[in-house]
N, C-alpha and C positions, 0 to 999 in steps of 0.2 A: 660218831659213837657206835659202838658195837650193837648189833641187833640181837645178840645172845647174852644171857646173864652169865657174867664171869666175875671173878675176884676183881676189885677195883684196880689192883696193880697190873693185872693182865689186860683189862680194858684200856688202861693208860698206855700200856705197851703196844696194843693194837693201834691206838691213836698215834703213837710215836712212829710206828712203821708207816702209816698213811701220811703223816707229816713229812717224814724223811723221803719217802718215795714221791712226794709232791702230788699226791692224788686228791687228798681231802682239801688241799689248799688251791688246787687248780681252778682258775676262774671259770672254766667251761663246764665244770661238773655241776650236775643238778641233783646228785644223789650221794653227797659226802665222799666222793671218790670211787664208789662202787661201780660207776659207769665209765671209768677212764681207761683208755688204752695208752700204752707207752707213747710219750712224745717223740716224734721222729724228725728227720730232716725236713719233712713236709709240714711240720707244725703239730698242733694238738689233734688228738684222736679220741673219740668217745663212742659209746654204743648205747643202745636202748633195749635190746633184746636180751633178757637174762636167762632164756631157756637153755642155752649152752654157752660154753666158753667162746668168746668172739672169733677165735681162730679154728675152732673145731670143724667147721664146714668149708674149709679151704680158703678163707680170707688170706690175702698176701701178707707175709711178714712185714713189719714196719722197719724201715732202715733208720737206725738210731744214729749211726755215725758213718760218714763216707771214708773210704780209705785215703791215706795221704802217701805221697810218693816223693822220692828224692832221686835226682839223676836226670839224664837226658837220653834220648834215643837218636840214632843216626850218627853221622860222622862228627868227630870232635872238631874244634876250631882249627887245629893244626893238621887235621886229616891223618894223623898217625894211627888211629884206630878206626875200624869200620863202625863200631857202635860202642856206646857206653851203656851198661845195663841200668835199668830202672830198679831202684831198691824200694820195697814197700816199707815205709816207716811204721804204719799202723793200718791194720786190716779194717775193712768196713765191719759194721756190727748191725745185725738184724735181730729183731725180738718179737715175741708174741705176748709179752707181759701185759696183763690185763687186770682190771678190777682195783679195788681199794689197796690190795697188798701186792699188786703187780705180779701175779702168779703166771708163770709161763705155761704154755700148753702141755708139754710133757709132764711137768709136775702136777698140773691140774688133773690130767687123765689118771695118773697114778693115785693121787689123793682121793679123787672123786670115786674111783672104783673101790678103793679100800674102805672108804667111809660111807659108801652108798649115797653119795650126793648126786641127786638127779639133775639139778639145774646149776646155773652160775649166779643164783640169786644172792643178795647181800647176806642172808643167813648162811648160805652154803659157803660163801667166801670167808665169813667169820669162822665157821667150823673148820675150813681148810687151813686157815691161818693158825688156829689153835693146834691143829694136828701137826703142822710144820714146826711150830714152837716146841711142842712136846717131843717130837722126833729129834730135834736138835739139842734137847736137854736144857732148853732155855726156860721152861715153865718153872722148874725148881728154883732157878736163880731169881726169877721175877718174884715169886712168892717169898723167897728169903730176903727180899729187899736188896738184891744185887743186880740192878739193871745193866751195869757195865759188863758183868759176866754174861748176861743174857745176850747183849749185843754181840760180844765176841763169839758166843756159841752159835749164833745164827747169821754171822756176817757173810757166809757163803751163799745165803739165801736171798739177800737184798743188796743190790748194787750201790745203794745209797749209804750202806753201813761201812765203816772203815774196816780194812783188813781182808777184803775179798780180791779176787783175781779178774774182775770184770773190766778193769781199765777205764772206768767211768768216774773215777774219783770216789768220793764218799764224804759224808758229813763228819766233822770233827767230833770225837767222843765227848769232849767237854760240852760242846753245844747241844749234842743229843741229850746229855744228862740234864741240862738246863730245861730243855723242852719237855723231857719226861717228867720232871718235877712239876711243871706247869700242868701237864696233862693229869698227873696223879691228884693234884689239888682239885681239879675240876671233877674228877671221879669221886673224890672223898666228900665233896660238898653235898 
């Protein structure tokens, strides 16, 4: 749950993002996802120091996906060609996504500077998320009880939302709306 006081519909949307990004539900979190670094090919990653974004001081990016290849190198079986090129089917993917809302370092640096956020604390993460939603035009849709429109408005911000170009899949909009309704009921209680 958000550490800042917001409209229950926005709080529920915060929780939806955290659920969709699998931070608040990650079994390794001890702080509702605020302490989660993107899961990589090496497994789960967390942090405990909220003084700065986990990647701000030179931490190596997390490899989220290894590249995949097709083809062979070297002579073909019939030796008619010296080499057959290797074709990259999918490039590897590296990330600095961190915190409850999986904010990447360049985005954090921009938002933190514009909003005077000194740390990567849970409160600062919530404020950054609110600013991202505002800039995407999603807040108006959330408050107008149009969460699907809000997801579409900010789909380029979160890889787990449908309609982005991250190539990591994304959650189905119908399932997201079911989860959002559950989150909203919790906030209304």
